[in-house]
C-alpha positions as CSV (number, residue, x, y, z in Angstrom):
1,M,-2.6,-21.4,0.2
2,A,-0.9,-17.8,-0.6
3,E,2.9,-16.8,-0.2
4,V,1.6,-13.4,0.8
5,V,-1.9,-12.1,2.5
6,T,-2.7,-8.6,3.3
7,F,-5.6,-7.7,5.1
8,G,-7.4,-4.2,4.9
9,E,-10.4,-2.0,2.8
10,A,-11.2,-2.2,-0.4
11,M,-13.2,0.9,-1.5
12,V,-15.2,2.0,-5.0
13,R,-13.5,4.9,-6.3
14,F,-14.6,8.0,-8.6
15,A,-13.2,10.5,-10.2
16,P,-14.4,13.1,-12.7
17,P,-12.6,13.4,-16.4
18,D,-10.5,16.1,-18.1
19,F,-10.0,18.0,-14.8
20,Q,-13.1,19.2,-13.6
21,R,-13.9,19.7,-9.9
22,L,-16.6,17.1,-8.9
23,E,-19.1,20.3,-8.1
24,Q,-18.8,20.4,-12.3
25,A,-18.7,16.7,-13.3
26,T,-21.4,15.1,-14.9
27,Q,-19.7,11.8,-15.1
28,L,-17.2,9.6,-12.9
29,G,-15.4,7.0,-13.6
30,M,-15.6,4.0,-11.5
31,T,-12.6,1.8,-10.2
32,V,-11.6,-0.4,-7.0
33,G,-9.0,0.8,-5.2
34,G,-7.5,0.6,-1.7
35,S,-4.1,-0.1,-0.2
36,E,-3.9,-3.6,1.0
37,L,-5.5,-4.9,-2.3
38,T,-3.4,-3.2,-3.9
39,V,-0.7,-5.0,-2.5
40,A,-2.0,-8.2,-3.0
41,A,-2.8,-7.2,-7.1
42,G,1.1,-5.9,-7.8
43,V,2.6,-9.5,-5.4
44,A,0.7,-11.5,-8.0
45,R,1.0,-9.0,-10.5
46,L,4.9,-10.4,-10.2
47,G,4.4,-13.5,-10.1
48,L,3.7,-14.4,-6.5
49,S,0.5,-15.9,-5.3
50,A,-1.7,-13.5,-3.2
51,S,-4.7,-13.6,-0.7
52,W,-6.8,-10.4,0.4
53,V,-9.0,-10.5,3.8
54,S,-11.2,-8.1,4.3
55,R,-14.7,-7.3,5.4
56,V,-17.0,-6.6,2.4
57,P,-21.2,-5.6,2.2
58,E,-22.7,-8.4,0.3
59,N,-23.9,-6.3,-2.8
60,A,-22.7,-5.4,-6.3
61,L,-20.6,-3.0,-4.8
62,G,-18.8,-5.6,-2.7
63,R,-18.3,-8.2,-5.8
64,M,-17.0,-5.3,-7.8
65,A,-13.9,-5.3,-5.9
66,Q,-14.0,-9.5,-4.8
67,N,-14.1,-9.8,-9.4
68,K,-11.3,-7.1,-9.2
69,A,-9.0,-8.9,-6.8
70,R,-9.7,-12.7,-8.7
71,E,-8.7,-10.6,-12.0
72,F,-5.3,-9.9,-10.7
73,G,-5.2,-13.9,-9.4
74,V,-5.5,-12.7,-5.7
75,D,-7.1,-15.3,-4.1
76,T,-10.4,-14.1,-1.8
77,R,-11.8,-17.2,0.3
78,H,-11.0,-15.3,3.4
79,L,-13.4,-12.6,2.9
80,V,-16.1,-11.9,5.0
81,W,-19.5,-10.6,3.8
82,T,-22.3,-8.8,5.7
83,K,-25.9,-8.3,4.6
84,S,-26.2,-5.0,7.0
85,D,-22.9,-3.0,6.1
86,R,-21.9,-0.9,3.1
87,M,-18.7,0.2,1.0
88,G,-16.5,2.5,1.4
89,L,-15.9,5.3,-1.5
90,Y,-13.8,7.7,-2.4
91,F,-13.4,10.7,-5.0
92,V,-10.3,11.7,-6.9
93,E,-9.7,15.0,-8.2
94,Y,-7.4,15.6,-10.6
95,G,-5.2,19.1,-10.3
96,A,-2.7,21.1,-12.8
97,S,-0.2,23.1,-10.8
98,P,-1.0,24.7,-9.4
99,R,-3.9,23.3,-8.1
100,A,-2.9,20.0,-6.5
101,S,-4.9,17.1,-6.7
102,G,-7.4,16.1,-4.1
103,V,-9.3,12.9,-2.5
104,L,-12.9,13.4,-0.6
105,Y,-13.5,10.0,1.3
106,D,-16.8,8.8,2.0
107,R,-15.7,5.5,4.1
108,A,-17.6,6.3,7.5
109,Y,-19.5,3.4,9.0
110,S,-18.3,0.7,6.0
111,A,-18.7,-2.9,6.6
112,I,-14.7,-3.3,7.5
113,S,-14.7,-0.3,10.4
114,R,-16.8,-2.7,12.0
115,I,-15.2,-5.8,11.8
116,Q,-15.3,-7.5,14.8
117,P,-12.1,-9.6,16.8
118,G,-12.8,-13.6,15.9
119,E,-14.7,-13.0,12.5
120,V,-11.2,-14.0,10.7
121,D,-10.0,-17.3,11.2
122,W,-6.4,-15.8,11.2
123,E,-4.2,-19.6,11.6
124,Q,-6.4,-20.8,8.6
125,A,-5.8,-17.2,6.7
126,L,-2.1,-17.4,7.5
127,T,-1.2,-21.3,6.8
128,G,1.5,-21.7,4.1
129,A,1.9,-18.1,3.6
130,K,5.7,-16.4,3.9
131,W,4.6,-12.7,4.7
132,F,1.7,-10.6,6.2
133,H,1.1,-7.1,5.2
134,T,-1.0,-4.5,6.3
135,S,-1.0,-1.1,6.8
136,G,-1.7,1.8,9.4
137,I,-5.4,2.9,7.3
138,T,-6.7,-0.4,8.7
139,P,-6.7,0.2,12.3
140,A,-7.2,3.7,11.6
141,L,-10.6,2.6,10.8
142,S,-12.3,2.1,14.1
143,D,-11.1,0.5,17.7
144,S,-12.3,-3.1,16.1
145,A,-10.4,-2.6,13.4
146,A,-7.6,-1.9,15.4
147,A,-7.9,-5.0,17.5
148,V,-8.2,-7.3,14.5
149,T,-5.2,-6.1,13.1
150,D,-3.7,-6.8,16.3
151,A,-4.3,-10.2,16.5
152,A,-3.6,-10.8,12.9
153,L,-0.1,-9.3,13.5
154,K,0.3,-11.8,16.6
155,T,-0.9,-14.7,14.7
156,A,1.9,-13.7,11.4
157,R,4.4,-13.3,13.9
158,A,3.7,-16.9,16.1
159,K,3.0,-18.6,12.6
160,G,6.5,-17.3,11.4
161,C,5.8,-14.7,8.8
162,L,7.7,-11.9,7.7
163,V,6.0,-9.1,8.8
164,S,5.9,-5.9,6.8
165,Y,3.8,-2.4,7.7
166,D,3.2,0.1,6.0
167,L,2.3,3.6,8.1
168,N,0.2,5.2,5.6
169,Y,-0.4,8.0,7.9
170,R,-3.9,9.5,7.3
171,A,-4.5,12.8,8.8
172,K,-8.7,12.5,7.7
173,L,-8.9,9.4,9.8
174,W,-7.3,9.8,12.9
175,S,-5.0,12.1,14.6
176,Q,-1.0,11.9,15.6
177,D,-1.4,10.8,19.3
178,K,-4.2,8.5,18.2
179,A,-2.1,6.9,15.6
180,R,1.0,6.8,18.0
181,A,-0.9,5.0,20.6
182,V,-2.2,2.7,18.9
183,Q,0.4,1.0,16.5
184,E,3.6,2.1,19.1
185,P,2.0,-1.8,20.5
186,F,2.4,-3.2,16.8
187,M,6.0,-2.6,16.4
188,P,6.9,-6.0,18.3
189,N,5.0,-7.6,15.6
190,I,7.0,-5.9,12.7
191,D,10.0,-7.0,10.4
192,V,9.6,-3.9,8.2
193,L,8.7,-0.9,8.6
194,I,7.5,1.4,5.5
195,A,6.9,5.1,5.5
196,T,7.3,8.4,3.9
197,E,9.5,11.0,4.3
198,E,6.7,13.1,6.8
199,D,5.0,10.3,8.7
200,T,7.7,8.9,11.0
201,E,7.8,12.5,12.7
202,R,3.7,12.7,12.8
203,V,3.4,9.3,14.2
204,F,6.6,8.4,16.4
205,G,7.9,12.0,16.5
206,I,11.2,11.4,15.4
207,K,13.5,14.2,15.3
208,A,16.1,13.4,12.7
209,S,18.7,15.1,10.8
210,D,17.6,13.5,7.4
211,Y,15.8,10.6,6.6
212,K,18.2,7.8,7.3
213,D,18.9,9.4,10.4
214,A,14.9,8.6,10.9
215,A,15.0,5.2,9.6
216,R,18.3,4.7,11.5
217,Q,16.3,5.4,14.8
218,L,13.2,3.7,14.1
219,A,15.3,0.5,13.3
220,E,17.1,0.4,16.5
221,R,13.8,1.9,18.5
222,Y,11.9,-1.0,17.6
223,H,14.6,-3.8,16.8
224,L,13.3,-3.9,13.0
225,R,14.7,-5.8,10.7
226,A,14.4,-3.2,8.1
227,V,13.2,0.3,7.2
228,T,12.3,1.5,3.8
229,I,11.3,5.0,3.1
230,T,9.8,6.1,0.2
231,L,11.2,9.2,-1.5
232,R,8.9,11.9,-3.8
233,G,9.7,15.3,-5.3
234,T,6.9,17.4,-6.7
235,P,8.4,20.0,-9.3
236,S,4.2,19.8,-10.3
237,V,1.4,18.2,-10.3
238,W,2.4,15.9,-13.1
239,R,6.3,16.1,-13.3
240,N,7.4,14.1,-10.1
241,T,10.8,12.2,-9.1
242,W,10.7,8.9,-6.7
243,S,12.9,7.1,-5.4
244,A,13.5,4.9,-2.0
245,F,15.9,3.2,0.5
246,A,15.8,0.8,3.1
247,Y,18.1,0.7,6.4
248,S,18.7,-2.5,7.6
249,E,21.3,-4.7,9.8
250,G,23.0,-1.1,10.2
251,K,23.5,-0.8,6.2
252,F,21.6,1.8,3.6
253,Y,20.2,0.4,0.7
254,E,20.1,3.3,-2.3
255,D,18.8,2.7,-6.0
256,V,18.5,5.6,-8.6
257,T,16.4,8.5,-8.9
258,Y,13.3,7.9,-11.5
259,D,12.0,11.7,-13.1
260,L,8.1,10.2,-13.8
261,E,5.4,11.7,-16.3
262,I,2.9,11.2,-13.8
263,V,-0.7,9.4,-15.1
264,D,-2.3,8.8,-11.8
265,R,0.6,8.6,-8.7
266,L,-2.3,6.7,-6.5
267,G,-1.6,3.6,-5.8
268,G,2.3,4.1,-5.8
269,G,3.4,3.8,-2.3
270,D,1.4,0.1,-1.8
271,N,3.0,-0.7,-6.0
272,Y,6.5,-0.2,-4.2
273,S,5.4,-2.5,-1.1
274,A,4.8,-4.9,-3.7
275,G,7.7,-4.8,-5.7
276,F,9.6,-4.8,-1.8
277,I,8.0,-7.5,-0.9
278,Y,8.4,-9.7,-3.9
279,G,12.1,-8.7,-4.2
280,F,12.9,-9.3,-0.3
281,L,10.9,-12.5,-0.5
282,S,13.2,-13.3,-4.0
283,G,16.6,-11.8,-3.0
284,G,16.8,-9.7,-0.2
285,V,17.0,-6.0,1.1
286,E,18.7,-5.0,-1.9
287,K,16.4,-6.5,-4.9
288,A,13.7,-5.1,-3.0
289,V,14.5,-1.5,-3.0
290,R,15.4,-2.0,-6.6
291,Y,12.0,-3.9,-7.4
292,G,10.0,-1.7,-5.4
293,N,10.8,1.5,-7.1
294,A,11.1,0.7,-10.2
295,F,7.8,-1.8,-9.9
296,S,6.1,1.7,-8.8
297,A,7.8,4.4,-11.4
298,L,6.0,1.8,-13.9
299,K,2.9,2.0,-12.0
300,Q,2.3,5.7,-12.0
301,T,2.5,6.0,-15.4
302,S,-1.1,4.3,-16.0
303,W,-4.5,5.3,-14.2
304,S,-5.9,2.9,-11.4
305,D,-4.5,2.2,-8.0
306,F,-3.1,-0.9,-9.6
307,N,0.1,-2.0,-11.3
308,W,-1.0,-3.1,-15.5
309,A,3.2,-3.5,-15.4
310,T,4.9,-6.8,-16.3
311,R,7.5,-8.5,-14.0
312,E,9.5,-8.2,-17.7
313,E,8.7,-4.4,-17.7
314,T,10.1,-3.7,-14.5
315,E,13.1,-5.5,-15.1
316,T,13.4,-3.9,-18.2
317,L,13.5,-0.6,-16.3
318,L,16.3,-2.0,-13.4
319,R,18.3,-3.0,-17.2
320,G,18.1,0.7,-17.6
321,T,17.4,0.0,-21.3
322,T,14.0,1.7,-21.0
323,G,16.0,5.4,-20.5
324,T,17.9,4.5,-23.8
325,S,14.6,4.9,-26.2
326,L,10.9,6.2,-25.9
327,R,9.9,5.4,-29.3
328,I,7.1,3.6,-29.8
329,A,8.2,-0.4,-29.0
330,R,7.2,-1.8,-32.6
């Protein structure tokens, strides 16, 4: 039985080396990515037990995703396997100012997009869980994936799990109107809503004076236990600032702003979610924001969606000792 259960797609990720464009590349680095698997790997890295639920093809690429989950100690017993569907792919082009990085998806008709209600036994998958997490990417994949997401959220609520939901709006997957129509009915079954600066307005039409006002409006409109928003500044492609705050029960919780020398920003938000979940379960909202912020900042200094930072490194950063010396640790 896992303390944290996540549900969503894993994909195989390809990227050309040395800032090459895809059309000029002759080699591609290959790994696994995907929002909810990244969250499960992150909370496992921090010391919680985690389970990832998805639907994957019964082939080498599906096994590759399962093996990556296992490498991080994530339970995969509730995966749904299919012999007839494909693995989603995505390609990353790394830019440098003034050219931004970009992502090209090849995920149409992927295995999880064809998932059907009843394929996952949510009663069993959520037995003993303290927390359930998914994101807006999953219901965007298809109407059937949205129906399964709805069933998962309702079961998690009925079983007394805390539930987090990352809006994770992807304009390449669905329109703003469709995103709102599908996701607004989810809100009564959600405790913690995770968002970015832009997504609150795109998905829910929140017109706010600032992001704190947006978080407060969301919490009040949907009766959420907490709303947390990540804040990224992009003075250049490879120099970013990163911070976050949460609003809960009438109070704002803020943290420091980290100056980042970016190695790979993909997975930054998902690792914030992982750190937030760990912090919330072990100490409440204030700790959640601090751990999410630090864990994500560390992730963005290494390559791949997954976070190779340890809990000890996260706590060192939280104590501020990393900032006093960036010499090689010997």
